[in-house]
C-alpha positions as CSV (number, residue, x, y, z in Angstrom):
1,X,9.3,23.2,24.5
2,X,12.5,22.8,22.3
3,X,10.1,22.3,19.4
4,X,8.2,25.5,20.2
5,X,11.6,27.5,19.7
6,X,11.7,26.3,16.0
7,X,8.1,27.5,15.3
8,X,7.6,31.1,14.3
9,X,6.0,33.6,16.6
10,X,3.0,34.0,14.3
11,X,2.5,30.3,14.7
12,X,2.5,30.7,18.5
13,X,-0.5,33.0,18.3
14,X,-2.4,30.6,16.1
15,X,-1.7,27.8,18.5
16,X,-2.8,29.9,21.4
17,X,-5.9,30.9,19.6
18,X,-6.7,27.4,18.8
19,X,-6.2,26.4,22.4
20,X,-8.6,29.0,23.6
21,X,-11.3,28.0,21.0
22,X,-11.0,24.4,21.9
23,X,-11.2,24.9,25.6
24,X,-14.9,25.9,25.4
25,X,-15.4,22.3,24.1
26,X,-13.0,20.8,26.6
27,X,-10.6,19.7,23.7
28,X,-7.8,21.9,24.4
29,X,-5.4,18.9,24.9
30,X,-5.3,18.5,21.1
31,X,-2.8,21.4,21.0
32,X,-0.8,20.5,23.9
33,X,0.7,17.5,22.2
34,X,3.7,19.5,21.0
35,X,5.3,16.5,19.6
36,X,2.7,16.2,17.0
37,X,3.1,19.6,15.7
38,X,5.0,19.9,12.5
39,X,5.4,22.5,9.8
40,X,2.8,22.4,7.0
41,X,4.0,21.5,3.6
42,X,1.8,22.1,0.7
43,X,3.8,19.8,-1.6
44,X,5.5,16.9,0.0
45,X,8.2,15.4,-2.5
46,X,7.5,12.0,-1.0
47,X,3.8,12.1,-1.8
48,X,2.2,11.7,-5.3
49,X,0.4,14.8,-6.1
50,X,-3.3,14.4,-7.1
51,X,-6.2,16.8,-7.0
52,X,-9.8,16.3,-6.4
53,X,-10.6,15.4,-9.9
54,X,-8.1,12.6,-10.0
55,X,-9.5,11.1,-6.7
56,X,-13.1,11.4,-8.0
57,X,-12.4,10.2,-11.5
58,X,-10.5,7.2,-10.3
59,X,-13.1,6.5,-7.6
60,X,-10.3,5.8,-5.2
61,X,-12.5,6.4,-2.1
62,X,-16.4,6.9,-1.5
63,X,-16.7,10.6,-1.3
64,X,-20.5,10.7,0.1
65,X,-22.5,7.6,1.2
66,X,-20.1,5.1,2.6
67,X,-22.7,2.2,2.4
68,X,-24.1,2.9,-1.0
69,X,-23.0,2.2,-4.6
70,X,-19.9,4.6,-4.3
71,X,-18.3,2.4,-1.7
72,X,-18.9,-0.8,-3.7
73,X,-17.5,0.8,-6.9
74,X,-14.5,2.3,-5.1
75,X,-10.9,1.1,-5.0
76,X,-11.0,1.4,-1.3
77,X,-13.8,-1.2,-1.2
78,X,-11.6,-3.7,-3.1
79,X,-8.6,-3.2,-1.0
80,X,-10.3,-2.8,2.5
81,X,-9.6,-6.3,4.0
82,X,-8.4,-4.6,7.1
83,X,-9.2,-6.0,10.4
84,X,-9.4,-2.9,12.6
85,X,-11.1,0.6,12.2
86,X,-7.7,2.5,12.6
87,X,-6.3,0.1,9.8
88,X,-9.3,1.1,7.6
89,X,-8.7,4.7,8.2
90,X,-5.1,4.4,7.4
91,X,-5.7,2.5,4.2
92,X,-8.0,5.3,3.1
93,X,-5.2,8.0,3.8
94,X,-2.8,5.9,1.7
95,X,-4.9,6.0,-1.2
96,X,-5.3,9.6,-0.9
97,X,-1.6,10.1,-0.4
98,X,0.4,7.6,-2.4
99,X,4.1,7.5,-2.0
100,X,6.5,9.2,-4.5
101,X,9.8,8.0,-3.0
102,X,11.2,4.7,-4.4
103,X,12.8,3.7,-1.1
104,X,9.4,4.0,0.7
105,X,7.6,2.2,-1.9
106,X,10.0,-0.6,-2.1
107,X,9.9,-1.0,1.7
108,X,6.3,-1.2,1.8
109,X,6.3,-3.6,-1.2
110,X,8.7,-5.8,0.6
111,X,6.5,-5.9,3.7
112,X,3.5,-6.7,1.7
113,X,5.5,-9.4,-0.1
114,X,6.5,-10.9,3.1
115,X,2.8,-11.4,4.3
116,X,2.0,-12.8,0.8
117,X,4.7,-15.5,1.1
118,X,3.5,-16.4,4.7
119,X,-0.2,-16.1,4.0
120,X,-1.1,-19.6,5.2
121,X,1.4,-19.7,8.1
122,X,-0.2,-20.9,11.3
123,X,2.1,-18.6,13.3
124,X,0.3,-15.6,11.9
125,X,-3.2,-16.8,12.4
126,X,-3.4,-15.7,16.0
127,X,-2.3,-12.3,15.3
128,X,-4.6,-11.8,12.3
129,X,-7.5,-13.3,14.5
130,X,-6.9,-11.0,17.5
131,X,-6.8,-7.9,15.2
132,X,-10.5,-8.6,14.4
133,X,-11.4,-8.6,18.0
134,X,-9.8,-5.3,18.9
135,X,-11.8,-2.2,19.7
136,X,-11.1,1.0,18.0
137,X,-7.7,1.7,19.7
138,X,-7.3,5.2,18.2
139,X,-10.7,6.3,19.2
140,X,-10.4,4.9,22.7
141,X,-6.9,6.5,23.2
142,X,-8.4,9.9,22.0
143,X,-11.1,9.6,24.6
144,X,-8.4,9.2,27.3
145,X,-6.6,12.2,25.8
146,X,-9.7,14.4,26.3
147,X,-10.5,12.7,29.6
148,X,-13.7,11.1,28.5
149,X,-12.7,7.5,28.6
150,X,-14.8,5.1,30.9
151,X,-12.7,2.7,33.4
152,X,-14.1,-0.3,31.7
153,X,-13.0,0.9,28.2
154,X,-9.6,1.9,29.4
155,X,-9.1,-1.3,31.2
156,X,-10.0,-3.2,28.1
157,X,-7.7,-1.0,26.1
158,X,-4.9,-2.0,28.3
159,X,-5.6,-5.6,28.2
160,X,-5.8,-5.5,24.4
161,X,-2.3,-3.9,24.3
162,X,-0.8,-6.3,26.7
163,X,-2.1,-9.3,24.4
164,X,-0.9,-7.5,21.3
165,X,2.6,-7.2,22.9
166,X,2.6,-11.1,23.6
167,X,1.5,-11.8,20.1
168,X,4.1,-9.3,18.7
169,X,6.9,-11.0,20.8
170,X,5.9,-14.4,19.4
171,X,6.1,-12.9,15.8
172,X,9.5,-11.5,16.6
173,X,10.6,-14.8,18.0
174,X,9.4,-17.0,15.1
175,X,10.4,-14.8,12.1
176,X,13.5,-13.0,13.6
177,X,15.6,-14.2,10.7
178,X,13.2,-13.4,7.9
179,X,11.4,-10.3,8.9
180,X,11.7,-7.5,6.4
181,X,13.3,-4.4,8.2
182,X,10.1,-2.2,7.9
183,X,7.9,-5.2,9.6
184,X,10.6,-5.7,12.3
185,X,10.6,-1.9,13.0
186,X,6.9,-1.8,13.2
187,X,6.7,-4.8,15.6
188,X,9.6,-3.3,17.8
189,X,7.8,0.0,17.9
190,X,4.6,-1.7,19.1
191,X,6.4,-3.7,21.8
192,X,8.5,-0.9,23.1
193,X,5.7,1.6,23.0
194,X,3.3,-0.7,25.0
195,X,5.6,-1.3,28.1
196,X,3.5,1.0,30.3
197,X,0.2,-0.7,29.5
198,X,0.6,-3.3,32.2
199,X,1.5,-0.6,34.7
200,X,-1.7,1.2,34.2
201,X,-3.8,-2.0,34.2
202,X,-2.5,-3.0,37.5
203,X,-3.4,0.3,39.2
204,X,-7.1,-0.5,38.6
205,X,-9.2,-3.1,40.3
206,X,-10.8,-6.0,38.1
207,X,-13.5,-6.4,40.7
208,X,-14.4,-2.7,40.7
209,X,-14.2,-2.6,36.8
210,X,-16.7,-5.6,36.7
211,X,-19.0,-3.9,39.2
212,X,-18.7,-0.4,38.0
213,X,-17.9,0.9,41.3
214,X,-15.5,3.9,40.7
215,X,-15.0,4.6,44.3
216,X,-13.1,1.1,44.6
217,X,-11.4,1.5,41.2
218,X,-7.9,2.2,42.4
219,X,-5.7,-0.3,44.0
220,X,-3.3,2.2,45.5
221,X,-5.2,4.8,47.3
222,X,-1.7,6.4,48.5
223,X,-1.8,8.0,45.2
224,X,-5.2,9.7,45.8
225,X,-4.8,11.2,49.4
226,X,-8.3,12.8,49.3
227,X,-10.0,9.6,48.5
228,X,-8.1,7.7,51.3
229,X,-9.0,10.4,54.0
230,X,-12.6,10.1,52.9
231,X,-12.6,6.3,53.1
232,X,-11.1,6.6,56.7
233,X,-13.8,9.1,57.7
234,X,-16.5,6.7,56.2
235,X,-15.2,3.8,58.3
236,X,-15.1,5.8,61.4
237,X,-18.7,6.9,60.9
238,X,-19.9,3.4,60.3
239,X,-18.0,2.3,63.5
240,X,-19.8,5.1,65.4
241,X,-23.1,3.9,64.1
242,X,-22.3,0.4,65.1
243,X,-21.2,1.5,68.6
244,X,-24.9,2.8,69.2
245,X,-26.3,-0.7,69.1
246,X,-26.1,-1.5,73.0
247,X,-27.7,1.9,73.9
248,X,-30.5,1.3,71.3
249,X,-31.0,-2.3,72.7
250,X,-31.3,-1.0,76.2
251,X,-33.9,1.7,75.4
252,X,-36.4,-0.8,73.8
253,X,-35.6,-3.9,75.9
254,X,-33.7,-6.1,73.4
255,X,-30.9,-8.3,73.9
256,X,-29.2,-8.0,70.6
257,X,-29.8,-5.8,67.5
258,X,-28.8,-5.9,63.8
259,X,-29.5,-2.9,61.6
260,X,-31.5,-3.9,58.4
261,X,-31.4,-2.5,54.7
262,X,-34.7,-2.3,52.9
263,X,-34.9,-1.0,49.3
264,X,-31.5,0.6,49.7
265,X,-32.3,2.3,52.8
266,X,-29.6,1.5,55.4
267,X,-29.2,1.3,59.2
268,X,-32.9,0.8,59.9
269,X,-33.9,-0.3,63.5
270,X,-36.7,-3.0,63.0
271,X,-39.2,-3.3,65.8
272,X,-42.0,-5.8,66.0
273,X,-45.4,-4.3,66.6
274,X,-45.6,-6.0,70.1
275,X,-42.7,-3.8,71.3
276,X,-43.7,-0.4,69.6
277,X,-44.8,1.0,72.9
278,X,-41.1,0.9,74.2
279,X,-39.9,3.0,71.2
280,X,-38.9,6.4,72.3
281,X,-40.9,9.2,70.9
282,X,-37.8,10.9,69.5
283,X,-37.2,8.1,67.2
284,X,-37.9,8.8,63.3
285,X,-40.2,6.3,61.6
286,X,-39.0,5.4,58.3
287,X,-41.3,2.6,57.2
288,X,-43.8,-0.2,58.3
289,X,-45.4,-3.4,57.4
290,X,-48.1,-5.6,59.1
291,X,-45.5,-7.1,61.4
292,X,-43.2,-4.4,62.2
293,X,-42.0,-0.7,62.0
294,X,-38.5,0.6,61.0
295,X,-37.1,3.6,62.7
296,X,-33.9,5.4,63.3
297,X,-32.9,7.0,66.6
298,X,-31.9,10.7,66.4
299,X,-28.1,9.7,66.8
300,X,-28.3,7.2,64.0
301,X,-30.2,9.6,61.7
302,X,-27.5,12.3,62.2
303,X,-24.6,9.8,61.8
304,X,-26.3,8.2,58.6
305,X,-26.7,11.8,57.1
306,X,-22.9,12.5,57.7
307,X,-22.2,9.0,56.2
308,X,-24.2,9.7,53.0
309,X,-22.6,13.2,52.7
310,X,-19.1,11.5,52.9
311,X,-20.2,9.0,50.4
312,X,-21.1,11.7,48.0
313,X,-17.8,13.5,48.5
314,X,-16.0,10.1,47.9
315,X,-17.9,9.7,44.5
316,X,-16.9,13.3,43.6
317,X,-13.3,12.5,44.6
318,X,-13.3,9.2,42.7
319,X,-14.5,11.1,39.6
320,X,-11.8,13.6,40.0
321,X,-9.1,10.9,40.7
322,X,-10.3,9.3,37.4
323,X,-9.7,12.5,35.5
324,X,-6.4,12.8,37.2
325,X,-5.5,9.3,36.1
326,X,-6.5,10.0,32.5
327,X,-4.5,13.2,32.6
328,X,-1.4,11.4,34.0
329,X,-1.7,8.7,31.0
330,X,-2.0,11.5,28.5
331,X,0.9,13.4,29.8
332,X,3.3,10.5,30.2
333,X,2.3,8.0,27.6
334,X,-0.2,9.4,25.1
335,X,2.5,9.7,22.3
336,X,4.1,6.4,23.0
337,X,0.5,4.6,22.8
338,X,-0.3,6.5,19.8
339,X,2.9,5.2,18.1
340,X,1.9,1.6,19.1
341,X,-1.6,2.2,17.7
342,X,0.0,3.6,14.4
343,X,2.4,0.6,14.3
344,X,-0.6,-1.9,14.7
345,X,-2.7,0.0,12.2
346,X,0.2,0.0,9.6
347,X,0.6,-3.9,10.1
348,X,-3.1,-4.2,9.6
349,X,-3.0,-2.5,6.3
350,X,0.0,-4.3,5.1
351,X,-1.8,-7.7,6.0
352,X,-4.9,-6.5,4.3
353,X,-2.9,-5.7,1.0
354,X,-1.4,-9.2,1.1
355,X,-4.8,-10.7,1.4
356,X,-6.0,-8.9,-1.7
357,X,-2.9,-9.8,-3.6
358,X,-3.2,-13.4,-2.6
359,X,-7.0,-13.7,-3.3
360,X,-7.1,-11.6,-6.5
361,X,-3.8,-12.9,-8.1
362,X,-2.0,-9.5,-8.0
363,X,1.7,-9.3,-8.8
364,X,4.3,-7.2,-7.2
365,X,5.3,-4.2,-9.5
366,X,8.9,-3.4,-10.5
367,X,10.2,0.0,-10.2
368,X,12.9,1.1,-12.6
369,X,15.4,3.9,-12.3
370,X,14.5,5.6,-15.6
371,X,11.8,8.4,-15.7
372,X,8.6,8.1,-17.7
373,X,8.3,4.3,-17.9
374,X,4.9,2.5,-17.7
375,X,4.6,-1.1,-18.9
376,X,1.9,-3.3,-17.8
377,X,1.2,-6.6,-19.2
378,X,-2.4,-8.0,-19.0
379,X,-3.5,-5.1,-16.7
380,X,-7.0,-5.5,-15.3
381,X,-9.3,-2.8,-13.7
382,X,-9.5,-3.9,-9.9
383,X,-13.0,-2.8,-9.3
384,X,-14.8,-3.8,-12.5
385,X,-13.0,-7.1,-12.7
386,X,-14.2,-7.8,-9.2
387,X,-17.7,-6.9,-9.8
388,X,-17.8,-8.9,-13.0
389,X,-16.5,-11.9,-11.0
390,X,-19.1,-11.6,-8.4
391,X,-22.1,-10.5,-10.3
392,X,-21.9,-12.4,-13.9
393,X,-20.3,-15.1,-15.7
394,X,-18.4,-12.6,-17.9
395,X,-14.7,-12.1,-17.6
396,X,-12.9,-8.7,-17.6
397,X,-10.7,-8.4,-20.7
398,X,-7.1,-7.5,-19.6
399,X,-4.9,-5.2,-21.7
400,X,-1.3,-4.2,-22.2
401,X,0.1,-0.7,-21.7
402,X,3.6,0.1,-23.1
403,X,4.8,3.7,-22.6
404,X,8.2,5.2,-22.4
405,X,9.4,8.7,-22.4
406,X,12.2,7.9,-24.8
407,X,9.9,5.9,-27.0
408,X,6.1,6.1,-27.4
409,X,5.1,8.4,-24.6
410,X,1.7,9.2,-25.8
411,X,-1.1,6.9,-26.5
412,X,-4.1,8.2,-28.7
413,X,-7.1,6.1,-28.1
414,X,-10.2,6.1,-30.5
415,X,-12.9,3.6,-31.0
416,X,-16.6,2.9,-30.5
417,X,-18.6,4.5,-27.8
418,X,-19.0,2.2,-25.0
419,X,-16.0,0.2,-26.3
420,X,-13.9,0.5,-22.9
421,X,-11.9,3.6,-23.5
422,X,-12.6,5.5,-20.2
423,X,-12.4,2.2,-18.4
424,X,-8.8,1.7,-19.8
425,X,-7.9,5.2,-18.8
426,X,-9.1,4.7,-15.1
427,X,-7.4,1.3,-15.0
428,X,-4.1,2.7,-15.8
429,X,-4.4,5.6,-13.2
430,X,-5.5,3.1,-10.7
431,X,-2.8,0.7,-11.4
432,X,0.0,3.5,-10.8
433,X,-1.8,4.6,-7.6
434,X,-1.8,1.1,-6.4
435,X,1.7,0.4,-7.1
436,X,2.8,3.7,-5.4
437,X,0.9,2.8,-2.1
438,X,3.0,-0.3,-2.0
439,X,0.2,-2.7,-3.1
440,X,0.6,-5.4,-5.7
441,X,-1.2,-4.8,-8.8
442,X,-3.9,-6.7,-11.0
443,X,-1.6,-7.6,-13.9
444,X,0.6,-10.5,-15.1
445,X,3.7,-8.2,-15.1
446,X,4.3,-4.4,-14.3
447,X,7.2,-2.1,-14.4
448,X,7.1,1.5,-14.0
449,X,8.9,4.7,-12.9
450,X,7.9,6.4,-9.7
451,X,5.5,9.2,-10.9
452,X,5.5,12.5,-9.0
453,X,2.0,13.5,-10.0
454,X,-1.2,12.3,-11.9
455,X,-3.5,14.6,-13.6
456,X,-7.0,13.4,-15.0
457,X,-9.5,15.3,-17.0
458,X,-12.8,13.2,-17.5
459,X,-16.4,13.7,-17.7
460,X,-18.5,16.9,-18.0
461,X,-20.1,19.1,-15.4
462,X,-21.0,22.8,-14.8
463,X,-21.2,25.0,-12.0
464,X,-24.1,27.2,-12.6
465,X,-24.2,28.7,-9.3
466,X,-20.7,30.3,-10.0
467,X,-21.5,31.1,-13.6
468,X,-19.3,28.5,-15.1
469,X,-20.4,26.6,-18.2
470,X,-19.4,23.1,-18.9
471,X,-16.7,24.2,-21.4
472,X,-15.4,26.8,-18.9
473,X,-14.8,24.0,-16.3
474,X,-13.3,21.7,-18.9
475,X,-10.8,24.5,-20.0
476,X,-10.0,25.4,-16.3
477,X,-9.0,21.9,-15.6
478,X,-7.0,21.6,-18.9
479,X,-5.2,24.8,-18.0
480,X,-4.4,23.5,-14.4
481,X,-2.9,20.3,-16.0
482,X,-0.7,22.2,-18.7
483,X,0.4,24.5,-15.9
484,X,1.5,21.9,-13.4
485,X,2.5,18.6,-15.3
486,X,6.1,17.7,-15.6
487,X,8.1,14.9,-17.3
488,X,7.4,12.9,-14.2
489,X,3.6,13.2,-14.5
490,X,1.0,10.9,-15.8
491,X,-1.6,12.8,-17.7
492,X,-4.9,11.1,-18.5
493,X,-7.5,13.1,-20.8
494,X,-10.7,11.8,-22.1
495,X,-12.4,13.7,-24.9
496,X,-11.1,17.1,-24.5
497,X,-12.9,19.8,-26.5
498,X,-16.4,18.1,-26.7
499,X,-17.9,21.0,-24.6
500,X,-17.8,23.4,-27.6
501,X,-18.1,23.3,-31.4
502,X,-16.3,20.6,-33.5
503,X,-13.8,22.9,-35.1
504,X,-12.7,24.8,-31.9
505,X,-12.9,21.6,-29.8
506,X,-10.7,19.7,-32.1
507,X,-8.2,22.7,-32.4
508,X,-7.9,23.1,-28.6
509,X,-7.5,19.2,-28.3
510,X,-4.9,19.1,-31.0
511,X,-2.9,22.0,-29.5
512,X,-3.0,20.8,-26.0
513,X,-1.9,17.3,-26.8
514,X,0.9,18.6,-29.0
515,X,2.2,20.7,-26.1
516,X,2.2,17.8,-23.8
517,X,4.2,15.6,-26.5
518,X,6.6,18.3,-27.5
519,X,7.1,20.4,-24.4
520,X,6.3,18.4,-21.4
521,X,7.2,15.0,-22.6
522,X,5.1,13.2,-20.0
523,X,3.4,9.9,-20.1
524,X,0.0,10.6,-21.8
525,X,-3.1,8.7,-22.6
526,X,-5.5,10.8,-24.7
527,X,-8.9,9.6,-25.9
528,X,-10.6,11.3,-28.7
529,X,-13.2,11.2,-31.4
530,X,-11.6,14.0,-33.5
531,X,-9.9,12.5,-36.6
532,X,-7.6,15.4,-36.7
533,X,-5.9,14.3,-33.5
534,X,-4.6,10.9,-35.0
535,X,-2.4,13.0,-37.5
536,X,0.0,13.5,-34.4
537,X,1.3,10.1,-34.9
538,X,2.8,11.1,-38.2
539,X,4.0,14.3,-36.9
540,X,5.8,12.8,-33.8
541,X,6.7,9.2,-35.2
542,X,8.0,6.9,-32.4
543,X,6.6,9.2,-29.6
544,X,3.0,9.1,-30.5
545,X,1.0,5.9,-31.3
546,X,-2.8,5.5,-32.2
547,X,-4.7,2.9,-30.7
548,X,-8.4,1.8,-30.7
549,X,-10.6,-0.4,-28.6
550,X,-11.1,-3.5,-30.8
551,X,-14.5,-4.5,-32.2
552,X,-16.0,-6.7,-34.9
553,X,-19.0,-6.1,-37.2
554,X,-21.0,-9.4,-36.7
555,X,-21.9,-9.6,-40.5
556,X,-18.2,-9.4,-41.6
557,X,-16.5,-11.4,-38.5
558,X,-13.5,-9.1,-39.0
559,X,-11.7,-6.5,-37.0
560,X,-11.8,-2.8,-38.1
561,X,-14.0,-3.4,-41.0
562,X,-14.6,0.0,-42.7
563,X,-17.7,-0.9,-44.7
564,X,-20.8,0.7,-43.6
565,X,-22.9,-1.8,-41.9
566,X,-26.0,-2.0,-39.5
567,X,-24.6,-0.8,-36.3
568,X,-26.5,-3.2,-34.2
569,X,-24.1,-5.8,-35.5
570,X,-21.3,-4.1,-33.7
571,X,-19.6,-6.5,-31.1
572,X,-17.2,-5.0,-28.6
573,X,-13.9,-6.8,-28.0
574,X,-12.5,-4.5,-25.2
575,X,-9.1,-5.0,-26.5
576,X,-6.5,-2.2,-27.0
577,X,-5.5,-2.6,-30.7
578,X,-2.8,-0.7,-32.7
579,X,-4.2,1.9,-35.2
580,X,-7.0,4.3,-35.1
581,X,-10.7,3.7,-35.5
582,X,-12.3,5.2,-38.6
583,X,-15.8,5.4,-36.9
584,X,-17.2,6.0,-33.3
585,X,-20.4,4.1,-34.0
586,X,-22.5,6.5,-32.1
587,X,-25.7,5.4,-33.9
588,X,-25.1,2.1,-32.4
589,X,-25.5,3.5,-28.8
590,X,-28.4,5.6,-29.8
591,X,-30.2,2.4,-30.9
592,X,-29.3,0.7,-27.7
593,X,-30.7,3.7,-25.7
594,X,-34.0,3.3,-27.5
595,X,-33.9,6.2,-29.9
596,X,-36.7,5.6,-32.6
597,X,-35.5,3.8,-35.7
598,X,-37.0,6.5,-37.8
599,X,-34.6,9.0,-36.2
600,X,-31.5,6.8,-36.2
601,X,-32.2,5.9,-40.0
602,X,-32.3,9.6,-40.8
603,X,-29.2,10.3,-38.7
604,X,-27.3,7.5,-40.5
605,X,-28.2,9.1,-43.9
606,X,-27.0,12.5,-42.5
607,X,-23.8,11.0,-41.1
608,X,-22.9,9.4,-44.3
609,X,-23.6,12.8,-46.1
610,X,-21.2,14.6,-43.6
611,X,-18.6,11.9,-43.9
612,X,-18.7,12.2,-47.8
613,X,-18.5,16.0,-47.7
614,X,-15.5,15.9,-45.2
615,X,-13.6,13.4,-47.2
616,X,-14.1,15.5,-50.2
617,X,-12.7,18.6,-48.4
618,X,-9.8,16.5,-47.2
619,X,-9.0,15.3,-50.8
620,X,-9.1,18.8,-52.1
621,X,-6.8,20.1,-49.5
622,X,-4.4,17.3,-50.1
623,X,-4.4,17.9,-53.7
624,X,-3.9,21.6,-53.2
625,X,-0.8,20.8,-51.0
626,X,0.5,18.5,-53.5
627,X,0.4,21.0,-56.4
628,X,1.6,23.8,-54.1
629,X,4.7,22.0,-53.0
630,X,5.3,20.6,-56.5
631,X,5.4,24.0,-58.0
632,X,7.7,25.4,-55.2
633,X,10.4,22.4,-55.5
């Protein structure tokens, strides 16, 4: 209740309305867990800010079909070596909310590093193996919260918790002198939070759990007085039925009698056909065979009816007792059990990240105090390198990225279409995300600052239903980047301005990039095909550098050959190379796509004509500037 005092009255109203709404679905317990209520923060300074465009363009998690190509091509698919479902869900949330606090990142990296160093330890094997056998702890605990758990599921949940406690204590004992603080805290949290699990398990009967008899579920009926009273009444009624045996024997001339049960019908008096005449007319015939008939006397029938009624009441009482038991668990232990589940899920994620790091040869990134540093040596795209490794004999070509706010902070990338420019952009973005979730990264070496936000503008799409064209969407996304980015941001822009005419597009791209370089001073990767953009290297020497994706013209066998050559001879090297590329080799892609040669040949002639005309214009402008400045010196 102390927490409620700190919540504004208007929020009290919201909580009350949410409670009433959820009550109709019997989910009102969700808002009763006041310990889980916390103020909403739109921007958490400890979390890396990313928008939907960033998540989608980096393909961090599958957004739609979780079993289709999106899953296989996602970063989540590469990292998800988790052994539990809560661990898989937690890993997904880590990818969507990377950390932006160096201490938290280093703590997680230290934990992952511990599991990497002890990857093959036999002492860890039982814990890892048991994680695979666990049910969905989070889902089953939520079922208890909403009083929808089944006795067998809850009993299994408690037994799982008990075994986890044993395994965690063994880890504490074996690694007590080498456990990183974060791992030790997680294990301690799990052990301390699961102390009540044996207590709840002992209250339930193993025999009743196996047989499914809910009326015999509880070992201590003293806690459920109504059930205890009904059990006593049932025993009394059964004793009364047994006490009728002597009078029944006397009435039909038998020395002894045992009631029989046939097809679930109890307390039947079986009389052989030879003695049927001795059966009183008041007896009720229940069933018959060729050898005998089965009856109940009026007294037995009455008591049996009472017995059936008591048994039904007992079932109802047992159901209510089970609901009461679940409410008791929720009220007293839900928060602590949830804390334990979170600790186990976190350990699962850390072990999963260590598995990926070990199997894929990832390295631990180093974070530096300076802002705006991004140095990656031989970085690889985690998804594409995995796909190439599994589906072909080709190897992914690694690349270096060296950027620094005080030095080269903007990389302008040109080069052939299909040369790997967009792949490089997403590679850099993904590596930063991986580092800031506390994962090792696919590189030989990586050192970077803690980024506070990532902004990405890639691809083209429109929103016809909202009256927004492709170019309008492009400008909206660019506007959001320019308004929100800071010197602690990573900005990745792919071919800005291509949604409109060449002159307007290149002008907008030039102005936007100049603003990022001069005003914001953030780390920027900018892909373009506009020749005018590369001039920014001369305008901001030491801060802007031109690069291109390497290629060779097969006839020349040389890099960056500027001679006109049949574009089918173009060979991609996929290496990031200093300097700009004079051509984009778009006709090469057209040929690969199957455009008829008559069209591509004509396009080649026209392209050469445009190029000659543009070069002539640039020469005239340069000569005009030379004469103008000479006359005004």
